[in-house]
C-alpha positions as CSV (number, residue, x, y, z in Angstrom):
1,M,-166.4,-38.2,-83.9
2,S,-163.0,-39.9,-84.0
3,V,-162.5,-42.8,-81.6
4,R,-158.9,-43.8,-82.1
5,M,-158.6,-44.9,-78.4
6,E,-162.1,-46.5,-78.1
7,G,-162.1,-48.9,-75.1
8,K,-158.5,-48.2,-74.2
9,K,-157.6,-47.9,-70.5
10,T,-155.0,-45.2,-70.1
11,L,-152.8,-43.7,-67.4
12,V,-151.3,-40.2,-67.7
13,V,-148.7,-39.5,-65.0
14,G,-148.5,-35.8,-64.7
15,G,-152.0,-35.1,-66.1
16,G,-153.0,-32.3,-63.7
17,Q,-151.8,-28.8,-63.7
18,P,-151.9,-25.6,-61.6
19,A,-154.3,-22.9,-62.5
20,S,-152.8,-21.0,-65.5
21,L,-153.5,-19.3,-68.8
22,H,-151.8,-22.0,-70.8
23,V,-152.9,-25.7,-71.1
24,G,-150.2,-28.1,-69.9
25,I,-149.0,-31.1,-71.9
26,G,-150.4,-33.6,-69.3
27,R,-153.8,-32.1,-69.3
28,A,-153.9,-31.9,-73.1
29,I,-152.9,-35.6,-73.4
30,S,-155.5,-36.6,-70.9
31,E,-158.3,-34.7,-72.6
32,T,-157.2,-35.9,-76.1
33,F,-157.2,-39.5,-75.0
34,A,-160.7,-39.1,-73.5
35,R,-162.0,-37.3,-76.6
36,E,-160.8,-40.3,-78.6
37,G,-162.8,-42.8,-76.5
38,A,-160.3,-43.8,-73.7
39,E,-160.9,-44.1,-70.0
40,V,-158.2,-42.0,-68.3
41,C,-156.5,-42.2,-64.9
42,V,-155.0,-38.7,-64.2
43,V,-152.1,-38.6,-61.8
44,D,-150.7,-35.5,-60.2
45,R,-148.8,-34.7,-57.0
46,V,-151.7,-32.6,-55.9
47,L,-155.1,-34.4,-55.9
48,E,-157.0,-31.2,-56.7
49,R,-155.1,-30.7,-59.8
50,A,-155.6,-34.2,-61.0
51,G,-159.3,-33.8,-60.1
52,E,-159.7,-30.7,-62.2
53,T,-158.5,-32.5,-65.3
54,A,-160.7,-35.5,-64.5
55,Q,-163.7,-33.1,-64.1
56,E,-163.0,-31.5,-67.4
57,I,-163.1,-35.0,-69.0
58,T,-166.3,-36.1,-67.2
59,A,-168.0,-32.8,-68.0
60,A,-167.4,-33.5,-71.7
61,G,-169.0,-37.0,-71.4
62,G,-165.8,-39.0,-70.9
63,R,-164.6,-41.3,-68.1
64,A,-161.7,-40.3,-65.8
65,H,-160.3,-40.9,-62.3
66,A,-157.9,-38.7,-60.2
67,I,-154.9,-40.2,-58.4
68,A,-152.5,-38.3,-56.1
69,A,-148.9,-39.5,-56.2
70,D,-145.4,-37.9,-55.9
71,V,-143.1,-39.7,-58.3
72,G,-140.1,-38.4,-56.4
73,D,-141.1,-41.1,-53.9
74,P,-140.2,-44.6,-55.3
75,E,-143.0,-46.3,-53.4
76,S,-145.6,-43.9,-55.0
77,C,-144.5,-44.9,-58.5
78,A,-145.6,-48.5,-58.0
79,R,-148.7,-47.5,-56.0
80,L,-150.1,-45.2,-58.7
81,V,-149.8,-47.9,-61.3
82,N,-151.5,-50.5,-59.0
83,E,-154.2,-48.0,-58.2
84,A,-154.9,-47.3,-61.8
85,H,-155.0,-51.0,-62.6
86,A,-157.4,-51.6,-59.8
87,L,-159.7,-48.8,-61.0
88,M,-159.7,-49.8,-64.7
89,G,-158.9,-53.5,-64.8
90,R,-156.1,-53.1,-67.3
91,I,-153.7,-50.5,-68.6
92,D,-153.4,-50.2,-72.4
93,A,-151.4,-47.0,-72.5
94,M,-149.2,-45.2,-70.0
95,V,-147.7,-41.7,-70.5
96,N,-144.9,-40.4,-68.3
97,N,-145.1,-36.6,-68.3
98,V,-143.4,-35.4,-65.1
99,A,-140.2,-33.4,-65.0
100,T,-138.5,-30.8,-62.9
101,E,-135.6,-28.3,-63.4
102,E,-135.6,-27.4,-59.7
103,G,-132.0,-26.9,-58.5
104,D,-130.5,-27.3,-62.0
105,N,-127.7,-25.1,-63.1
106,D,-124.6,-25.0,-65.3
107,P,-122.0,-27.8,-64.9
108,L,-119.8,-25.9,-62.4
109,T,-122.4,-24.3,-60.3
110,L,-124.9,-27.2,-60.1
111,E,-125.0,-28.7,-56.5
112,V,-125.2,-32.4,-55.9
113,D,-128.6,-32.1,-54.3
114,G,-129.9,-30.3,-57.4
115,W,-128.5,-33.0,-59.7
116,Q,-130.1,-35.7,-57.6
117,R,-133.5,-34.1,-57.5
118,V,-133.6,-33.7,-61.3
119,M,-132.4,-37.3,-61.9
120,D,-134.9,-38.7,-59.3
121,V,-137.9,-37.0,-60.8
122,N,-137.0,-37.0,-64.5
123,L,-135.4,-40.4,-65.0
124,R,-135.7,-42.6,-61.9
125,A,-139.4,-42.1,-61.7
126,M,-140.0,-43.0,-65.3
127,W,-138.0,-46.2,-64.8
128,L,-140.0,-47.0,-61.7
129,T,-143.4,-46.4,-63.3
130,C,-142.4,-48.5,-66.3
131,R,-141.1,-51.2,-64.0
132,A,-144.5,-51.3,-62.3
133,V,-146.6,-51.3,-65.5
134,L,-144.6,-53.7,-67.7
135,P,-145.6,-56.9,-65.9
136,I,-149.3,-55.9,-66.3
137,M,-148.7,-55.3,-70.0
138,Q,-146.7,-58.6,-70.3
139,E,-149.7,-60.5,-69.0
140,Q,-152.0,-58.6,-71.4
141,R,-149.5,-59.3,-74.3
142,S,-150.0,-55.7,-75.3
143,G,-149.5,-52.1,-74.2
144,T,-147.9,-48.8,-75.1
145,I,-145.6,-46.5,-73.1
146,V,-144.8,-42.9,-74.1
147,N,-142.2,-41.0,-72.2
148,T,-142.0,-37.2,-72.4
149,S,-138.5,-36.2,-73.2
150,S,-137.2,-32.9,-74.7
151,V,-135.1,-31.6,-77.5
152,G,-132.8,-30.7,-74.6
153,S,-131.8,-34.4,-74.7
154,K,-130.1,-33.6,-78.0
155,T,-128.7,-30.1,-77.4
156,T,-126.1,-28.7,-75.1
157,G,-125.2,-25.5,-73.4
158,G,-127.1,-23.2,-71.0
159,S,-127.9,-23.7,-67.3
160,M,-130.1,-26.8,-67.6
161,F,-127.2,-29.2,-67.4
162,A,-128.8,-32.0,-65.3
163,Y,-132.2,-31.6,-67.1
164,G,-130.7,-32.3,-70.5
165,I,-128.7,-35.3,-69.3
166,S,-131.8,-36.7,-67.6
167,K,-133.8,-36.4,-70.8
168,A,-131.0,-38.1,-72.8
169,G,-131.4,-40.9,-70.2
170,V,-135.1,-41.0,-70.9
171,D,-134.5,-41.5,-74.6
172,A,-131.9,-44.3,-74.0
173,M,-134.2,-46.1,-71.5
174,T,-137.1,-45.8,-73.9
175,Q,-135.2,-47.5,-76.7
176,K,-133.9,-50.3,-74.4
177,L,-137.4,-51.0,-73.0
178,A,-138.7,-51.1,-76.6
179,V,-136.4,-53.8,-77.6
180,V,-136.6,-55.9,-74.4
181,F,-140.4,-56.0,-74.3
182,A,-141.3,-56.1,-78.0
183,P,-141.9,-59.9,-77.8
184,W,-144.8,-59.2,-75.5
185,G,-146.4,-56.8,-78.0
186,I,-145.4,-53.8,-75.8
187,R,-144.3,-50.6,-77.6
188,C,-142.3,-47.8,-76.0
189,N,-141.5,-44.4,-77.5
190,S,-140.6,-40.9,-76.4
191,V,-141.7,-37.5,-77.6
192,L,-139.3,-34.6,-77.7
193,P,-141.0,-31.2,-77.5
194,A,-139.1,-28.0,-78.1
195,W,-140.3,-24.8,-76.6
196,V,-144.0,-25.3,-75.9
197,A,-146.4,-22.6,-74.7
198,T,-147.2,-24.1,-71.3
199,Q,-147.0,-22.3,-68.0
200,H,-144.3,-24.7,-66.8
201,S,-142.1,-24.0,-69.8
202,M,-142.8,-20.2,-69.6
203,D,-141.8,-20.1,-66.0
204,G,-138.8,-22.4,-66.5
205,L,-137.4,-20.4,-69.4
206,M,-137.7,-17.1,-67.5
207,Q,-136.2,-18.5,-64.3
208,A,-133.3,-19.9,-66.3
209,G,-132.7,-16.4,-67.7
210,F,-133.6,-17.2,-71.3
211,A,-136.2,-14.4,-71.4
212,S,-137.8,-11.8,-69.2
213,S,-141.4,-12.0,-70.4
214,E,-143.8,-14.3,-72.1
215,E,-143.9,-12.0,-75.1
216,E,-140.2,-12.4,-75.5
217,I,-140.5,-16.2,-75.2
218,F,-143.2,-16.3,-77.9
219,E,-140.9,-14.3,-80.2
220,M,-137.9,-16.5,-79.4
221,G,-140.0,-19.6,-80.1
222,R,-141.2,-18.1,-83.4
223,R,-137.6,-17.5,-84.5
224,A,-136.1,-20.8,-83.1
225,N,-137.6,-23.3,-85.6
226,P,-138.3,-23.6,-89.3
227,L,-142.1,-23.7,-89.0
228,G,-142.0,-20.2,-87.4
229,R,-144.2,-20.7,-84.4
230,M,-144.0,-21.9,-80.8
231,G,-145.5,-25.3,-80.2
232,T,-148.6,-25.9,-78.0
233,A,-149.5,-28.7,-75.6
234,W,-152.0,-29.9,-78.2
235,D,-149.2,-30.4,-80.7
236,V,-147.5,-32.8,-78.2
237,A,-150.8,-34.4,-77.3
238,N,-151.5,-35.3,-80.9
239,A,-148.1,-36.9,-81.3
240,V,-148.7,-38.9,-78.1
241,L,-152.1,-40.0,-79.3
242,F,-150.6,-41.4,-82.5
243,L,-147.9,-43.3,-80.6
244,S,-150.4,-44.6,-78.1
245,S,-153.0,-45.7,-80.7
246,D,-153.1,-48.7,-83.0
247,E,-152.2,-46.4,-85.9
248,S,-148.6,-46.7,-84.8
249,C,-148.7,-50.4,-84.2
250,H,-145.4,-50.9,-86.1
251,T,-143.6,-48.0,-84.4
252,T,-141.4,-48.6,-81.3
253,G,-138.1,-47.4,-79.9
254,V,-138.6,-44.0,-81.5
255,N,-137.5,-40.6,-80.1
256,F,-140.1,-38.5,-81.8
257,P,-139.4,-34.7,-82.1
258,V,-142.4,-32.3,-81.8
259,D,-140.3,-29.3,-82.4
260,G,-141.2,-27.4,-85.6
261,G,-138.0,-28.7,-87.2
262,T,-135.6,-27.5,-84.4
263,T,-133.5,-30.6,-84.3
264,S,-133.1,-30.6,-88.0
265,V,-131.4,-27.2,-88.1
266,I,-127.6,-27.4,-88.6
267,G,-125.3,-24.5,-87.8
268,G,-127.3,-22.9,-85.0
269,Y,-124.5,-22.9,-82.5
270,Q,-123.3,-19.5,-81.2
271,R,-120.1,-19.1,-79.2
272,P,-120.9,-18.0,-75.6
273,K,-120.2,-14.4,-74.9
274,N,-118.0,-15.2,-71.9
275,A,-115.8,-17.7,-73.9
276,P,-112.1,-16.9,-74.1
277,Q,-110.5,-15.9,-77.3
278,P,-109.3,-18.8,-79.3
279,H,-105.5,-19.4,-79.5
């Protein structure tokens, strides 16, 4: 059995998930860490969801704890880090894997409240959890942070305007933290999934009007990248595992695509159907 995270104390913010047919990224990361020998603190807004992930881990012989916290609340961001530190004694790796598209829309239709909600959850919360864990890692003189971003941080168009900007902010913040805290042996990277077969992404794509069924999404995912298949939560989890393990000890400040080659495709732009005729 591989033990790439043997003895590591890890914190996965957004590690629970509602009941669904598809494994979520946070749960896949939590279970992958545990399988590789880590102790895991699983955080979710709903304690029962965090508990289900923790139970999956302990049932397989791993060590896990469940913590309830709403990262939309600034005080909860510091509390969840402090609680995890108290439970495990140190934090070697933290993953930020919480995001929302609630209230998002195109640039002209998006309301101020929708913008603020997306920014608070997707960007402010990651800054606050990082701000809380970094002094712990500074004292340890080691640690890794992986923030879940999106290929949406590099692309434009559509009705997820605030979401894409928030994820671009995550990438920029990740690189700035990587440089500032490198002298303490702290590494910070982000992963950029494309369309991934999770319930959250399926529901989000349908609500945004990109597709009307999961079958249509799978077909769109197959056609949207050079590797010819839609990604899974396990693909993302394996990338996070690498970036959190000592195997990537000389890697920091990287925005790491897990996208089947999507961001490498040039010439994929299509003029919107409602665009006026050029002069």
